[in-house]
C-alpha distance (Angstrom), angle and dihedral (degrees) to the residues before:
residue distance angle dihedral
M1 . . .
R2 3.78 . .
F3 3.79 127.6 .
R4 3.78 120.4 -160.6
H5 3.80 146.9 143.1
A6 3.80 116.4 -111.7
D7 3.80 120.8 -113.8
A8 3.81 89.0 -109.3
I9 3.81 90.1 61.9
W10 3.79 93.1 51.2
S11 3.81 91.1 47.0
A12 3.80 92.6 51.6
H13 3.83 95.7 39.1
P14 3.81 108.9 30.5
L15 3.83 92.7 165.0
L16 3.80 92.2 60.5
A17 3.79 117.0 130.1
A18 3.78 121.6 -176.3
G19 3.76 142.1 173.4
A20 3.80 132.0 -159.6
L21 3.79 132.1 -160.9
H22 3.80 133.4 -171.4
A23 3.81 123.6 -163.9
D24 3.81 131.0 173.5
G25 3.81 120.8 -161.7
I26 3.80 103.8 50.4
D27 3.80 123.0 149.1
G28 3.79 137.5 164.2
T29 3.81 99.4 -105.3
A30 3.82 104.2 84.8
D31 3.80 118.7 110.2
V32 3.80 105.5 -134.1
R33 3.80 98.2 159.2
V34 3.79 96.7 112.6
R35 3.80 92.9 50.3
V36 3.80 92.8 43.8
E37 3.80 89.4 54.2
E38 3.81 91.8 49.1
Y39 3.79 93.6 53.4
T40 3.79 95.2 41.9
S41 3.80 88.7 49.5
R42 3.80 89.1 57.2
A43 3.78 88.9 52.8
R44 3.82 92.5 47.6
E45 3.80 90.2 53.0
R46 3.78 90.6 53.2
L47 3.80 92.5 45.2
A48 3.80 88.9 53.6
G49 3.80 86.7 69.1
G50 3.80 96.5 51.3
S51 3.78 146.4 -34.6
E52 3.80 121.2 -63.5
S53 3.81 88.0 -119.1
Q54 3.81 88.0 75.1
F55 3.80 97.0 50.1
P56 3.84 110.9 114.9
E57 3.80 89.8 -133.0
V58 3.82 91.1 55.9
L59 3.79 95.7 40.4
A60 3.80 90.0 56.7
W61 3.82 90.8 56.0
R62 3.80 90.9 45.6
R63 3.80 89.9 55.3
A64 3.80 90.7 47.8
F65 3.80 91.9 49.9
A66 3.80 90.2 49.2
R67 3.81 90.4 52.1
M68 3.80 87.8 52.5
G69 3.80 89.8 55.1
L70 3.82 95.6 -104.8
R71 3.78 125.2 131.6
P72 3.82 104.0 -118.9
T73 3.81 92.9 -147.6
Q74 3.80 91.2 51.9
Y75 3.79 97.9 43.3
R76 3.79 115.5 34.0
C77 3.77 129.5 -176.2
A78 3.80 113.0 -107.8
S79 3.80 96.1 -104.5
E80 3.81 92.4 51.8
S81 3.81 90.6 49.9
L82 3.80 91.1 51.1
L83 3.80 93.2 45.8
R84 3.80 90.5 48.7
R85 3.80 90.9 51.8
L86 3.79 91.3 46.7
R87 3.81 91.2 51.2
K88 3.80 93.1 48.5
E89 3.81 100.6 38.2
G90 3.80 103.0 23.3
T91 3.78 94.1 -129.0
L92 3.80 144.0 53.2
P93 3.81 127.6 -118.8
R94 3.79 119.1 -94.2
I95 3.81 110.3 -126.1
H96 3.83 112.5 145.5
P97 3.83 128.7 -23.2
V98 3.82 93.0 -108.3
V99 3.80 93.3 47.0
D100 3.81 92.8 43.2
L101 3.80 91.1 51.9
C102 3.81 94.1 46.7
N103 3.81 92.1 45.7
A104 3.80 89.8 52.9
I105 3.80 91.6 49.1
S106 3.80 88.7 47.1
V107 3.81 92.7 58.0
A108 3.80 91.7 42.4
Y109 3.81 90.6 58.1
A110 3.84 95.8 27.7
V111 3.82 93.9 -131.5
P112 3.82 129.9 115.1
V113 3.79 117.3 -95.3
A114 3.81 117.6 -170.0
V115 3.81 119.2 -162.5
L116 3.81 115.6 -166.3
D117 3.79 132.9 -179.4
A118 3.81 98.4 -116.0
D119 3.81 92.6 -154.1
R120 3.81 89.7 61.2
I121 3.80 92.9 59.7
T122 3.79 119.4 88.5
G123 3.81 112.9 -138.0
P124 2.90 167.6 -141.4
L125 3.82 87.3 82.2
L126 3.79 137.4 23.7
E127 3.79 108.3 -175.4
V128 3.78 134.4 -177.5
R129 3.80 100.5 -138.2
P130 3.80 145.3 133.1
A131 3.80 109.5 -73.8
H132 3.79 121.6 -113.2
G133 3.80 90.5 -146.9
D134 3.80 99.1 -112.9
E135 3.81 97.2 80.0
E136 3.81 116.4 117.2
Y137 3.79 119.8 -127.7
T138 3.80 120.8 -171.7
T139 3.80 117.9 -148.8
F140 3.80 121.8 -143.8
D141 3.81 89.7 -102.5
G142 3.81 91.9 53.2
R143 3.79 101.6 -101.3
T144 3.80 121.0 138.2
E145 3.80 120.6 -126.8
H146 3.79 132.6 176.6
P147 3.82 118.4 -138.8
A148 3.78 111.4 -126.7
P149 3.81 116.2 -103.6
G150 3.79 107.8 -85.3
E151 3.80 94.8 20.4
V152 3.81 110.2 131.5
T153 3.80 112.3 -114.6
Y154 3.80 142.2 156.0
A155 3.82 101.7 -105.6
D156 3.80 124.7 -172.9
S157 3.79 129.7 -157.6
A158 3.81 92.7 -90.5
G159 3.79 92.2 57.6
R160 3.78 93.7 -105.9
A161 3.79 116.5 145.8
H162 3.79 114.3 -139.3
A163 3.81 96.3 -173.8
R164 3.78 141.9 29.6
R165 3.79 121.5 -137.9
W166 3.79 92.7 0.3
T167 3.82 104.9 -87.6
S168 3.79 98.1 9.9
R169 3.81 105.9 86.4
Q170 3.81 134.7 3.4
S171 3.80 126.6 -142.7
G172 3.76 124.8 -99.0
H173 3.81 88.9 -140.5
S174 3.81 94.3 69.8
A175 3.80 97.8 28.7
V176 3.80 115.5 134.8
G177 3.79 113.0 -103.6
D178 3.80 143.7 157.2
R179 3.81 92.2 -67.4
T180 3.81 95.4 49.7
R181 3.79 116.2 119.0
R182 3.82 104.5 153.9
I183 3.77 123.1 48.0
L184 3.77 138.0 -171.6
V185 3.80 113.3 -154.9
V186 3.81 121.3 -166.7
T187 3.78 127.6 -175.7
E188 3.82 123.0 -175.1
A189 3.79 135.9 -177.0
L190 3.80 138.9 176.8
H191 3.81 106.2 -174.5
D192 3.79 128.4 107.0
G193 3.80 103.3 -77.4
A194 3.80 92.8 24.2
A195 3.80 94.8 140.0
D196 3.80 92.4 57.8
T197 3.80 93.0 45.4
V198 3.79 92.4 49.1
A199 3.81 91.5 48.6
R200 3.81 91.9 51.7
T201 3.81 92.3 44.4
L202 3.79 92.7 50.3
E203 3.81 92.3 46.2
T204 3.81 90.3 50.8
I205 3.81 93.3 49.6
A206 3.82 92.2 48.5
R207 3.80 92.2 48.8
E208 3.80 93.7 48.6
L209 3.79 94.3 46.4
A210 3.80 91.1 50.9
A211 3.81 90.3 48.6
H212 3.80 94.4 53.2
W213 3.81 104.5 32.8
P214 3.83 135.4 35.6
V215 3.80 92.3 -105.4
T216 3.77 137.9 122.4
P217 3.81 104.4 -151.0
E218 3.79 120.1 -144.3
T219 3.81 112.6 -144.4
T220 3.79 137.5 -174.1
L221 3.78 132.2 -177.7
I222 3.79 111.5 -137.2
D223 3.78 125.9 -152.5
A224 3.79 139.6 145.7
L225 3.82 91.0 -74.3
D226 3.81 98.9 41.7
R227 3.78 104.9 36.0
E228 3.81 108.1 161.8
F229 3.77 139.0 69.8
T230 3.81 118.2 -165.0
L231 3.79 123.1 -156.7
E232 3.77 131.9 170.7
E233 3.78 115.3 -68.7
T234 3.80 112.8 -88.4
P235 3.79 124.4 -137.3
Q236 3.78 115.6 -98.9
V237 3.80 110.9 -102.0
S238 3.79 123.6 -162.6
């Protein structure tokens, strides 16, 4: 299966930098609490100096959302939402060791990190692109939604949408759970210095996954010149 951003995304967001990771051998047994606390502590220290809304990483996504016709205070990128929750509540929700670890790394670097169950994606292509309007998105409570035409989503070859409003909200269909074994992780950024931040974020995720699970993550940095990441073909899921 291939993962890529459509030409329309690169045209509209030429400063985009992204990274993708594939790992096989994940389960829900690893104890990541110490590492989660370390990364969330880094984020708390930064938040002590000012609100997440002023972080360059977040401001870049707010500008992108505004250009897409979205109110940035109504629809936030995933990292801003997590940072906001961390600032208000002092902690992040516990969901699954892989998700908890990636959420903590996301707030530490202030960039969105999406973690998808790779076996819940229908190949041969997962593409970040403007929606046609007929894609199906499954909420976490099982409802079906259809992204508006032009809304940026992660769309697979079966027409299933795995995100709403690009980096705002993931799909319940491909959410990591107890049965997850293979994951696709994507991190994206738009700020000045995005390529360096994405590289460090991806390196950190790969190192932590390898330290907690018997996996050898495959990683690729994605930019306007090198736009695709290829991982092993996933089973077709209805």
